[in-house]
A tleap script that builds the chain and sets N, CA, C and O, in Angstrom:
source leaprc.protein.ff14SB
mol = sequence {
  NMET LEU SER SER LEU ARG THR TYR SER LEU
  THR LEU PHE LEU GLY LEU LEU ILE PHE TYR
  PHE GLY PHE HIE ALA PHE THR GLY ASP ARG
  GLY ILE LEU THR THR GLY GLU ARG ASP ALA
  THR LEU THR ALA LYS THR ALA GLU LEU GLU
  ALA LEU ARG ASN GLN ARG GLU ASP LEU GLU
  ALA ARG ALA ARG LEU LEU ARG ASP GLU SER
  LEU SER ALA ASP LEU LEU GLU GLU ARG ALA
  ARG SER LEU LEU GLY PHE ALA ASP PRO ARG
  ASP TYR VAL ILE ARG PRO HIE CGLN
}
set mol.1.N position { 0.816 -1.183 0.000 }
set mol.1.CA position { 0.000 0.000 0.000 }
set mol.1.C position { 0.868 1.258 0.000 }
set mol.1.O position { 0.572 2.213 -0.718 }
set mol.2.N position { 1.933 1.266 0.797 }
set mol.2.CA position { 2.806 2.424 0.878 }
set mol.2.C position { 3.542 2.644 -0.442 }
set mol.2.O position { 3.764 3.790 -0.832 }
set mol.3.N position { 3.921 1.579 -1.134 }
set mol.3.CA position { 4.643 1.751 -2.399 }
set mol.3.C position { 3.720 2.307 -3.471 }
set mol.3.O position { 4.164 3.095 -4.307 }
set mol.4.N position { 2.435 1.917 -3.472 }
set mol.4.CA position { 1.516 2.476 -4.464 }
set mol.4.C position { 1.235 3.946 -4.164 }
set mol.4.O position { 0.998 4.721 -5.091 }
set mol.5.N position { 1.256 4.343 -2.905 }
set mol.5.CA position { 1.067 5.748 -2.534 }
set mol.5.C position { 2.250 6.581 -3.007 }
set mol.5.O position { 2.072 7.719 -3.443 }
set mol.6.N position { 3.457 6.023 -2.926 }
set mol.6.CA position { 4.653 6.732 -3.388 }
set mol.6.C position { 4.635 6.920 -4.900 }
set mol.6.O position { 5.108 7.946 -5.387 }
set mol.7.N position { 4.116 5.984 -5.640 }
set mol.7.CA position { 4.109 6.123 -7.099 }
set mol.7.C position { 3.096 7.180 -7.547 }
set mol.7.O position { 3.302 7.841 -8.564 }
set mol.8.N position { 2.022 7.341 -6.805 }
set mol.8.CA position { 1.012 8.321 -7.203 }
set mol.8.C position { 1.162 9.658 -6.482 }
set mol.8.O position { 0.375 10.571 -6.734 }
set mol.9.N position { 2.125 9.800 -5.613 }
set mol.9.CA position { 2.281 11.043 -4.850 }
set mol.9.C position { 2.642 12.217 -5.761 }
set mol.9.O position { 2.132 13.322 -5.572 }
set mol.10.N position { 3.512 11.992 -6.744 }
set mol.10.CA position { 3.872 13.065 -7.670 }
set mol.10.C position { 2.654 13.476 -8.496 }
set mol.10.O position { 2.416 14.665 -8.708 }
set mol.11.N position { 1.892 12.500 -8.956 }
set mol.11.CA position { 0.688 12.793 -9.738 }
set mol.11.C position { -0.329 13.549 -8.892 }
set mol.11.O position { -0.953 14.500 -9.363 }
set mol.12.N position { -0.492 13.125 -7.645 }
set mol.12.CA position { -1.413 13.797 -6.734 }
set mol.12.C position { -0.963 15.230 -6.462 }
set mol.12.O position { -1.778 16.152 -6.454 }
set mol.13.N position { 0.338 15.410 -6.240 }
set mol.13.CA position { 0.884 16.751 -5.999 }
set mol.13.C position { 0.656 17.652 -7.204 }
set mol.13.O position { 0.212 18.790 -7.051 }
set mol.14.N position { 0.952 17.161 -8.388 }
set mol.14.CA position { 0.761 17.966 -9.598 }
set mol.14.C position { -0.725 18.268 -9.833 }
set mol.14.O position { -1.066 19.363 -10.281 }
set mol.15.N position { -1.595 17.324 -9.541 }
set mol.15.CA position { -3.034 17.557 -9.666 }
set mol.15.C position { -3.517 18.643 -8.723 }
set mol.15.O position { -4.304 19.506 -9.112 }
set mol.16.N position { -3.047 18.603 -7.476 }
set mol.16.CA position { -3.421 19.643 -6.513 }
set mol.16.C position { -2.861 21.005 -6.913 }
set mol.16.O position { -3.514 22.030 -6.716 }
set mol.17.N position { -1.665 21.014 -7.466 }
set mol.17.CA position { -1.062 22.264 -7.931 }
set mol.17.C position { -1.866 22.857 -9.086 }
set mol.17.O position { -2.103 24.064 -9.123 }
set mol.18.N position { -2.283 22.016 -10.022 }
set mol.18.CA position { -3.101 22.474 -11.146 }
set mol.18.C position { -4.445 22.994 -10.637 }
set mol.18.O position { -4.925 24.026 -11.108 }
set mol.19.N position { -5.053 22.297 -9.689 }
set mol.19.CA position { -6.320 22.744 -9.106 }
set mol.19.C position { -6.154 24.100 -8.426 }
set mol.19.O position { -7.001 24.981 -8.580 }
set mol.20.N position { -5.061 24.273 -7.670 }
set mol.20.CA position { -4.810 25.519 -6.956 }
set mol.20.C position { -4.727 26.694 -7.925 }
set mol.20.O position { -5.412 27.702 -7.750 }
set mol.21.N position { -3.874 26.555 -8.961 }
set mol.21.CA position { -3.720 27.647 -9.916 }
set mol.21.C position { -4.985 27.857 -10.752 }
set mol.21.O position { -5.313 28.992 -11.099 }
set mol.22.N position { -5.680 26.802 -11.070 }
set mol.22.CA position { -6.940 26.942 -11.799 }
set mol.22.C position { -7.988 27.673 -10.991 }
set mol.22.O position { -8.698 28.530 -11.518 }
set mol.23.N position { -8.092 27.341 -9.705 }
set mol.23.CA position { -9.045 28.011 -8.821 }
set mol.23.C position { -8.765 29.500 -8.751 }
set mol.23.O position { -9.688 30.310 -8.838 }
set mol.24.N position { -7.490 29.872 -8.594 }
set mol.24.CA position { -7.134 31.291 -8.497 }
set mol.24.C position { -7.220 31.994 -9.841 }
set mol.24.O position { -7.389 33.213 -9.878 }
set mol.25.N position { -7.111 31.269 -10.940 }
set mol.25.CA position { -7.303 31.885 -12.252 }
set mol.25.C position { -8.753 32.335 -12.431 }
set mol.25.O position { -9.017 33.308 -13.137 }
set mol.26.N position { -9.674 31.646 -11.808 }
set mol.26.CA position { -11.083 32.029 -11.888 }
set mol.26.C position { -11.479 33.059 -10.832 }
set mol.26.O position { -12.193 34.012 -11.143 }
set mol.27.N position { -11.034 32.887 -9.603 }
set mol.27.CA position { -11.552 33.696 -8.502 }
set mol.27.C position { -10.559 34.700 -7.938 }
set mol.27.O position { -10.911 35.409 -6.995 }
set mol.28.N position { -9.376 34.802 -8.441 }
set mol.28.CA position { -8.371 35.715 -7.886 }
set mol.28.C position { -8.671 37.167 -8.211 }
set mol.28.O position { -9.669 37.475 -8.862 }
set mol.29.N position { -7.798 38.059 -7.752 }
set mol.29.CA position { -7.964 39.496 -7.991 }
set mol.29.C position { -8.016 39.826 -9.476 }
set mol.29.O position { -8.757 40.719 -9.887 }
set mol.30.N position { -7.259 39.134 -10.262 }
set mol.30.CA position { -7.239 39.361 -11.705 }
set mol.30.C position { -7.807 38.169 -12.467 }
set mol.30.O position { -7.433 37.908 -13.611 }
set mol.31.N position { -8.697 37.467 -11.828 }
set mol.31.CA position { -9.268 36.250 -12.394 }
set mol.31.C position { -10.339 36.526 -13.442 }
set mol.31.O position { -10.726 37.669 -13.688 }
set mol.32.N position { -10.796 35.452 -14.039 }
set mol.32.CA position { -11.779 35.538 -15.107 }
set mol.32.C position { -13.110 36.076 -14.585 }
set mol.32.O position { -13.798 36.798 -15.307 }
set mol.33.N position { -13.486 35.751 -13.370 }
set mol.33.CA position { -14.772 36.167 -12.832 }
set mol.33.C position { -14.818 37.647 -12.446 }
set mol.33.O position { -15.908 38.180 -12.235 }
set mol.34.N position { -13.687 38.321 -12.347 }
set mol.34.CA position { -13.661 39.740 -11.975 }
set mol.34.C position { -13.483 40.650 -13.183 }
set mol.34.O position { -13.194 41.835 -13.016 }
set mol.35.N position { -13.645 40.134 -14.377 }
set mol.35.CA position { -13.456 40.936 -15.584 }
set mol.35.C position { -14.462 42.081 -15.648 }
set mol.35.O position { -14.092 43.197 -16.014 }
set mol.36.N position { -15.715 41.836 -15.305 }
set mol.36.CA position { -16.729 42.887 -15.332 }
set mol.36.C position { -16.423 44.019 -14.380 }
set mol.36.O position { -16.631 45.188 -14.703 }
set mol.37.N position { -15.932 43.674 -13.214 }
set mol.37.CA position { -15.568 44.688 -12.224 }
set mol.37.C position { -14.413 45.551 -12.729 }
set mol.37.O position { -14.414 46.770 -12.556 }
set mol.38.N position { -13.437 44.909 -13.349 }
set mol.38.CA position { -12.307 45.668 -13.914 }
set mol.38.C position { -12.761 46.572 -15.041 }
set mol.38.O position { -12.286 47.702 -15.154 }
set mol.39.N position { -13.677 46.094 -15.883 }
set mol.39.CA position { -14.188 46.922 -16.975 }
set mol.39.C position { -14.947 48.129 -16.443 }
set mol.39.O position { -14.822 49.228 -16.984 }
set mol.40.N position { -15.728 47.937 -15.397 }
set mol.40.CA position { -16.462 49.050 -14.794 }
set mol.40.C position { -15.495 50.074 -14.192 }
set mol.40.O position { -15.701 51.280 -14.329 }
set mol.41.N position { -14.459 49.598 -13.538 }
set mol.41.CA position { -13.453 50.493 -12.969 }
set mol.41.C position { -12.742 51.267 -14.063 }
set mol.41.O position { -12.493 52.465 -13.929 }
set mol.42.N position { -12.414 50.571 -15.153 }
set mol.42.CA position { -11.747 51.231 -16.273 }
set mol.42.C position { -12.640 52.306 -16.880 }
set mol.42.O position { -12.154 53.387 -17.211 }
set mol.43.N position { -13.914 52.038 -17.033 }
set mol.43.CA position { -14.844 53.019 -17.577 }
set mol.43.C position { -14.948 54.238 -16.670 }
set mol.43.O position { -14.949 55.371 -17.151 }
set mol.44.N position { -15.035 54.015 -15.366 }
set mol.44.CA position { -15.121 55.127 -14.409 }
set mol.44.C position { -13.842 55.958 -14.425 }
set mol.44.O position { -13.896 57.187 -14.403 }
set mol.45.N position { -12.706 55.291 -14.462 }
set mol.45.CA position { -11.435 56.022 -14.467 }
set mol.45.C position { -11.241 56.790 -15.779 }
set mol.45.O position { -10.659 57.875 -15.778 }
set mol.46.N position { -11.721 56.237 -16.891 }
set mol.46.CA position { -11.634 56.934 -18.175 }
set mol.46.C position { -12.476 58.201 -18.153 }
set mol.46.O position { -12.041 59.241 -18.647 }
set mol.47.N position { -13.680 58.126 -17.585 }
set mol.47.CA position { -14.542 59.305 -17.465 }
set mol.47.C position { -13.900 60.345 -16.554 }
set mol.47.O position { -13.953 61.540 -16.843 }
set mol.48.N position { -13.299 59.901 -15.466 }
set mol.48.CA position { -12.618 60.820 -14.544 }
set mol.48.C position { -11.433 61.498 -15.232 }
set mol.48.O position { -11.196 62.691 -15.039 }
set mol.49.N position { -10.691 60.734 -16.031 }
set mol.49.CA position { -9.556 61.299 -16.767 }
set mol.49.C position { -10.028 62.353 -17.753 }
set mol.49.O position { -9.396 63.402 -17.878 }
set mol.50.N position { -11.118 62.100 -18.450 }
set mol.50.CA position { -11.645 63.062 -19.412 }
set mol.50.C position { -12.089 64.341 -18.713 }
set mol.50.O position { -11.856 65.435 -19.228 }
set mol.51.N position { -12.723 64.222 -17.549 }
set mol.51.CA position { -13.142 65.402 -16.784 }
set mol.51.C position { -11.922 66.207 -16.332 }
set mol.51.O position { -11.933 67.436 -16.386 }
set mol.52.N position { -10.878 65.518 -15.889 }
set mol.52.CA position { -9.659 66.216 -15.456 }
set mol.52.C position { -8.960 66.891 -16.629 }
set mol.52.O position { -8.402 67.978 -16.480 }
set mol.53.N position { -8.989 66.245 -17.802 }
set mol.53.CA position { -8.393 66.881 -18.987 }
set mol.53.C position { -9.148 68.149 -19.359 }
set mol.53.O position { -8.535 69.162 -19.694 }
set mol.54.N position { -10.481 68.098 -19.303 }
set mol.54.CA position { -11.278 69.287 -19.608 }
set mol.54.C position { -11.008 70.397 -18.606 }
set mol.54.O position { -10.908 71.564 -18.986 }
set mol.55.N position { -10.891 70.049 -17.340 }
set mol.55.CA position { -10.589 71.037 -16.309 }
set mol.55.C position { -9.207 71.647 -16.542 }
set mol.55.O position { -9.015 72.850 -16.371 }
set mol.56.N position { -8.260 70.818 -16.928 }
set mol.56.CA position { -6.904 71.321 -17.185 }
set mol.56.C position { -6.889 72.261 -18.377 }
set mol.56.O position { -6.234 73.302 -18.341 }
set mol.57.N position { -7.614 71.898 -19.446 }
set mol.57.CA position { -7.671 72.771 -20.618 }
set mol.57.C position { -8.294 74.110 -20.270 }
set mol.57.O position { -7.841 75.148 -20.752 }
set mol.58.N position { -9.330 74.099 -19.434 }
set mol.58.CA position { -9.970 75.344 -19.002 }
set mol.58.C position { -9.000 76.199 -18.197 }
set mol.58.O position { -8.912 77.410 -18.400 }
set mol.59.N position { -8.273 75.563 -17.283 }
set mol.59.CA position { -7.306 76.306 -16.469 }
set mol.59.C position { -6.157 76.851 -17.328 }
set mol.59.O position { -5.678 77.960 -17.093 }
set mol.60.N position { -5.721 76.080 -18.311 }
set mol.60.CA position { -4.660 76.563 -19.192 }
set mol.60.C position { -5.126 77.753 -20.019 }
set mol.60.O position { -4.372 78.703 -20.232 }
set mol.61.N position { -6.384 77.696 -20.488 }
set mol.61.CA position { -6.927 78.818 -21.261 }
set mol.61.C position { -7.028 80.065 -20.394 }
set mol.61.O position { -6.706 81.165 -20.843 }
set mol.62.N position { -7.477 79.895 -19.146 }
set mol.62.CA position { -7.572 81.043 -18.243 }
set mol.62.C position { -6.184 81.591 -17.909 }
set mol.62.O position { -6.010 82.806 -17.806 }
set mol.63.N position { -5.204 80.717 -17.741 }
set mol.63.CA position { -3.838 81.171 -17.448 }
set mol.63.C position { -3.245 81.902 -18.650 }
set mol.63.O position { -2.498 82.866 -18.487 }
set mol.64.N position { -3.580 81.442 -19.859 }
set mol.64.CA position { -3.108 82.106 -21.068 }
set mol.64.C position { -3.635 83.540 -21.143 }
set mol.64.O position { -2.936 84.444 -21.600 }
set mol.65.N position { -4.874 83.737 -20.691 }
set mol.65.CA position { -5.462 85.075 -20.734 }
set mol.65.C position { -4.845 86.013 -19.696 }
set mol.65.O position { -4.967 87.231 -19.824 }
set mol.66.N position { -4.191 85.474 -18.683 }
set mol.66.CA position { -3.572 86.304 -17.654 }
set mol.66.C position { -2.116 86.653 -17.954 }
set mol.66.O position { -1.482 87.368 -17.178 }
set mol.67.N position { -1.584 86.162 -19.059 }
set mol.67.CA position { -0.190 86.484 -19.406 }
set mol.67.C position { -0.090 87.928 -19.885 }
set mol.67.O position { -1.078 88.525 -20.313 }
set mol.68.N position { 1.119 88.476 -19.807 }
set mol.68.CA position { 1.336 89.876 -20.168 }
set mol.68.C position { 0.979 90.173 -21.622 }
set mol.68.O position { 0.385 91.212 -21.908 }
set mol.69.N position { 1.329 89.281 -22.538 }
set mol.69.CA position { 1.108 89.561 -23.956 }
set mol.69.C position { -0.361 89.461 -24.373 }
set mol.69.O position { -0.731 89.978 -25.427 }
set mol.70.N position { -1.186 88.820 -23.588 }
set mol.70.CA position { -2.610 88.703 -23.939 }
set mol.70.C position { -3.477 88.850 -22.695 }
set mol.70.O position { -4.269 87.965 -22.372 }
set mol.71.N position { -3.324 89.962 -22.007 }
set mol.71.CA position { -4.037 90.175 -20.763 }
set mol.71.C position { -5.500 90.522 -21.030 }
set mol.71.O position { -5.799 91.452 -21.778 }
set mol.72.N position { -6.390 89.779 -20.424 }
set mol.72.CA position { -7.820 90.033 -20.551 }
set mol.72.C position { -8.259 90.866 -19.348 }
set mol.72.O position { -8.164 90.421 -18.205 }
set mol.73.N position { -8.737 92.070 -19.618 }
set mol.73.CA position { -9.128 92.970 -18.533 }
set mol.73.C position { -10.305 92.399 -17.748 }
set mol.73.O position { -10.357 92.536 -16.526 }
set mol.74.N position { -11.241 91.765 -18.431 }
set mol.74.CA position { -12.395 91.191 -17.743 }
set mol.74.C position { -11.979 90.071 -16.794 }
set mol.74.O position { -12.442 90.007 -15.655 }
set mol.75.N position { -11.104 89.193 -17.270 }
set mol.75.CA position { -10.662 88.087 -16.426 }
set mol.75.C position { -9.842 88.597 -15.247 }
set mol.75.O position { -9.967 88.092 -14.131 }
set mol.76.N position { -9.004 89.600 -15.497 }
set mol.76.CA position { -8.204 90.173 -14.419 }
set mol.76.C position { -9.106 90.810 -13.356 }
set mol.76.O position { -8.879 90.637 -12.158 }
set mol.77.N position { -10.116 91.538 -13.796 }
set mol.77.CA position { -11.044 92.156 -12.854 }
set mol.77.C position { -11.823 91.096 -12.072 }
set mol.77.O position { -12.026 91.235 -10.866 }
set mol.78.N position { -12.254 90.043 -12.757 }
set mol.78.CA position { -12.988 88.961 -12.092 }
set mol.78.C position { -12.144 88.303 -11.012 }
set mol.78.O position { -12.621 88.076 -9.900 }
set mol.79.N position { -10.883 87.993 -11.338 }
set mol.79.CA position { -10.004 87.350 -10.359 }
set mol.79.C position { -9.697 88.283 -9.185 }
set mol.79.O position { -9.666 87.845 -8.035 }
set mol.80.N position { -9.470 89.569 -9.473 }
set mol.80.CA position { -9.169 90.522 -8.403 }
set mol.80.C position { -10.353 90.652 -7.454 }
set mol.80.O position { -10.174 90.641 -6.236 }
set mol.81.N position { -11.559 90.775 -7.999 }
set mol.81.CA position { -12.744 90.889 -7.142 }
set mol.81.C position { -12.957 89.613 -6.333 }
set mol.81.O position { -13.335 89.667 -5.163 }
set mol.82.N position { -12.714 88.472 -6.961 }
set mol.82.CA position { -12.904 87.207 -6.273 }
set mol.82.C position { -11.924 87.049 -5.113 }
set mol.82.O position { -12.304 86.631 -4.019 }
set mol.83.N position { -10.668 87.385 -5.362 }
set mol.83.CA position { -9.650 87.234 -4.317 }
set mol.83.C position { -9.796 88.269 -3.202 }
set mol.83.O position { -9.564 87.965 -2.032 }
set mol.84.N position { -10.181 89.492 -3.570 }
set mol.84.CA position { -10.288 90.552 -2.568 }
set mol.84.C position { -11.650 90.585 -1.894 }
set mol.84.O position { -11.811 91.203 -0.842 }
set mol.85.N position { -12.629 89.924 -2.494 }
set mol.85.CA position { -13.962 89.885 -1.897 }
set mol.85.C position { -14.783 91.127 -2.174 }
set mol.85.O position { -15.738 91.408 -1.450 }
set mol.86.N position { -14.429 91.879 -3.209 }
set mol.86.CA position { -15.177 93.082 -3.563 }
set mol.86.C position { -16.177 92.779 -4.661 }
set mol.86.O position { -16.021 91.826 -5.424 }
set mol.87.N position { -17.216 93.616 -4.725 }
set mol.87.CA position { -18.212 93.484 -5.787 }
set mol.87.C position { -18.656 94.868 -6.212 }
set mol.87.O position { -18.687 95.798 -5.407 }
set mol.88.N position { -18.991 94.994 -7.458 }
set mol.88.CA position { -19.532 96.237 -7.992 }
set mol.88.C position { -20.968 96.379 -7.475 }
set mol.88.O position { -21.655 95.368 -7.327 }
set mol.89.N position { -21.440 97.588 -7.199 }
set mol.89.CA position { -22.819 97.745 -6.712 }
set mol.89.C position { -23.869 97.200 -7.699 }
set mol.89.O position { -24.979 96.865 -7.285 }
set mol.90.N position { -23.541 97.110 -8.967 }
set mol.90.CA position { -24.485 96.601 -9.956 }
set mol.90.C position { -24.416 95.086 -10.111 }
set mol.90.O position { -25.210 94.505 -10.851 }
set mol.91.N position { -23.486 94.444 -9.429 }
set mol.91.CA position { -23.321 92.983 -9.545 }
set mol.91.C position { -24.303 92.252 -8.649 }
set mol.91.O position { -24.666 92.720 -7.570 }
set mol.92.N position { -24.715 91.104 -9.125 }
set mol.92.CA position { -25.496 90.181 -8.307 }
set mol.92.C position { -24.524 89.174 -7.701 }
set mol.92.O position { -23.800 88.495 -8.429 }
set mol.93.N position { -24.504 89.076 -6.399 }
set mol.93.CA position { -23.581 88.191 -5.720 }
set mol.93.C position { -24.375 87.004 -5.177 }
set mol.93.O position { -25.311 87.174 -4.396 }
set mol.94.N position { -23.990 85.807 -5.601 }
set mol.94.CA position { -24.637 84.577 -5.147 }
set mol.94.C position { -23.596 83.791 -4.369 }
set mol.94.O position { -22.578 83.371 -4.918 }
set mol.95.N position { -23.862 83.598 -3.094 }
set mol.95.CA position { -22.921 82.868 -2.259 }
set mol.95.C position { -23.400 81.429 -2.097 }
set mol.95.O position { -24.560 81.198 -1.756 }
set mol.96.N position { -22.526 80.467 -2.335 }
set mol.96.CA position { -22.937 79.060 -2.152 }
set mol.96.C position { -23.035 78.725 -0.668 }
set mol.96.O position { -22.265 79.241 0.142 }
set mol.97.N position { -23.971 77.871 -0.318 }
set mol.97.CA position { -24.123 77.428 1.072 }
set mol.97.C position { -23.069 76.378 1.370 }
set mol.97.O position { -22.856 75.451 0.588 }
set mol.98.N position { -22.418 76.533 2.502 }
set mol.98.CA position { -21.377 75.563 2.865 }
set mol.98.C position { -21.659 74.957 4.185 }
set mol.98.O position { -20.892 74.118 4.656 }
savepdb mol mol.pdb
quit
């Protein structure tokens, strides 16, 4: 009985090893069953990246208008009033609730 167990021990070990890796190929962090979750995460991150790119382009455009060679008087006045907390008597001031 012991000699037959020794002959099949390598086969049993390799079978358990194949089962182990197969199980984790399906259920692991990067397994086949988590593909939908990864796709959803990728879609969310892609949308977030696009929003950040749009925000960056807006900030770059505003910074371009504040340079010496292309100074926008309206943008400069808007930023000065915003930073100093002043408003023209004809302006409507809407304060967000915090």
